[in-house]
C-alpha positions in Angstrom: 5.0 -37.8 45.1 8.2 -35.9 45.1 8.9 -32.7 43.5 11.5 -32.3 40.9 14.8 -31.0 42.0 14.9 -27.1 41.9 11.2 -26.8 41.0 9.2 -24.4 43.0 6.0 -25.1 44.6 2.7 -23.8 42.8 4.1 -23.9 39.2 1.8 -26.6 38.1 -0.9 -25.8 35.4 1.0 -22.7 34.1 1.2 -24.1 30.7 -2.3 -23.0 29.6 -2.0 -19.5 30.5 1.4 -19.2 29.0 0.1 -20.7 25.6 -2.7 -18.3 25.5 -0.7 -15.2 26.3 2.2 -16.3 23.6 -0.4 -17.2 21.0 -2.2 -13.8 21.6 1.2 -12.1 21.0 2.1 -14.1 17.9 -1.3 -13.2 16.5 -0.9 -9.5 17.0 2.5 -9.9 15.4 1.3 -11.7 12.4 -1.6 -9.3 11.7 0.8 -6.4 11.9 3.1 -8.0 9.4 0.1 -8.6 7.1 -1.0 -4.9 7.5 2.6 -3.6 6.7 2.6 -5.9 3.7 -0.8 -4.4 2.4 0.5 -0.8 2.9 3.5 -1.5 1.0 1.6 -3.2 -1.8 -0.7 -0.3 -2.1 2.1 2.2 -1.9 3.9 0.3 -4.7 0.9 0.0 -6.8 0.3 3.7 -6.5 3.8 4.5 -7.5 3.6 2.3 -10.5 0.2 3.8 -11.7 1.4 7.2 -11.2 4.7 6.7 -13.1 2.9 4.9 -16.0 0.2 7.6 -16.2 2.9 10.3 -16.4 4.7 8.4 -19.1 1.5 8.0 -21.0 0.6 11.5 -20.5 3.9 12.8 -21.7 3.8 11.0 -25.1 3.5 13.4 -28.1 0.2 12.4 -29.3 -1.4 12.0 -25.9 -2.9 14.4 -23.3 -2.9 14.5 -19.5 -6.3 13.0 -19.6 -4.9 9.8 -21.2 -2.4 9.6 -18.3 -5.2 9.8 -15.8 -7.2 7.2 -17.6 -4.1 4.9 -17.7 -3.3 5.6 -13.9 -6.9 5.0 -12.9 -7.0 1.8 -14.9 -3.8 0.4 -13.5 -4.6 1.2 -9.9 -8.3 -0.1 -10.1 -6.9 -3.5 -11.6 -4.2 -3.9 -8.9 -6.2 -2.8 -5.8 -10.0 -2.9 -6.9 -12.4 -0.2 -8.1 -13.3 1.2 -4.6 -9.6 1.6 -3.7 -8.9 4.5 -6.0 -9.6 7.7 -4.2 -8.3 10.2 -6.8 -6.2 10.6 -9.7 -5.0 14.0 -11.1 -2.7 15.3 -13.7 -1.1 18.6 -14.3 1.2 19.9 -17.0 3.8 22.7 -16.6 6.2 24.1 -19.1 10.0 24.2 -18.8 13.0 24.6 -20.9 13.3 21.1 -21.8 9.7 20.6 -22.8 6.2 20.2 -20.9 6.4 18.4 -17.6 3.5 16.1 -16.9 2.8 15.2 -13.3 0.3 12.5 -12.2 -0.8 12.1 -8.6 -2.5 8.8 -7.5 -4.2 8.5 -4.1 -5.4 5.0 -3.0 -7.0 3.5 0.2 -4.9 0.9 2.1 -6.8 -2.3 2.7 -7.3 -3.2 6.3 -5.5 -6.8 6.7 -6.2 -7.3 2.9 -9.9 -7.8 3.5 -11.8 -4.7 3.6 -11.0 -0.9 2.7 -9.5 0.8 5.6 -9.4 4.4 6.6 -5.8 5.1 5.7 -4.8 6.3 2.2 -1.5 6.6 0.4 -0.5 8.8 -2.4 2.2 8.9 -5.0 3.2 11.1 -7.8 5.4 10.9 -10.7 6.7 13.1 -13.5 7.7 12.9 -17.1 9.0 15.3 -19.6 7.2 15.7 -22.9 9.9 16.7 -25.5 8.6 18.5 -28.5 
């Protein structure tokens, strides 16, 4: 049996280790992309919940507690009950009217399966015009 022209000796059987190494690398990359997507989804849902909560809290016939309730409901619907770590609201006065600030903190799911150790927070403001 003659060797291929230009082939080195001892290269036979290298396909299996190469496949294992490449597959492991691709799996790590895929899981990393899934985790980035989970983080961005949690951040966007926290931002949406905070902005909606601030808008509801800034309505003329509403209180900051209404904004907290709305933000908590939105974050819990999007990420699950156990994902919402804290929702706070504050109100400060300004020349234009009262400024309502809502802050939402949620935990980021680990690979989309279980609650991870990382959290993300978002805050939003809205002005209540009198």
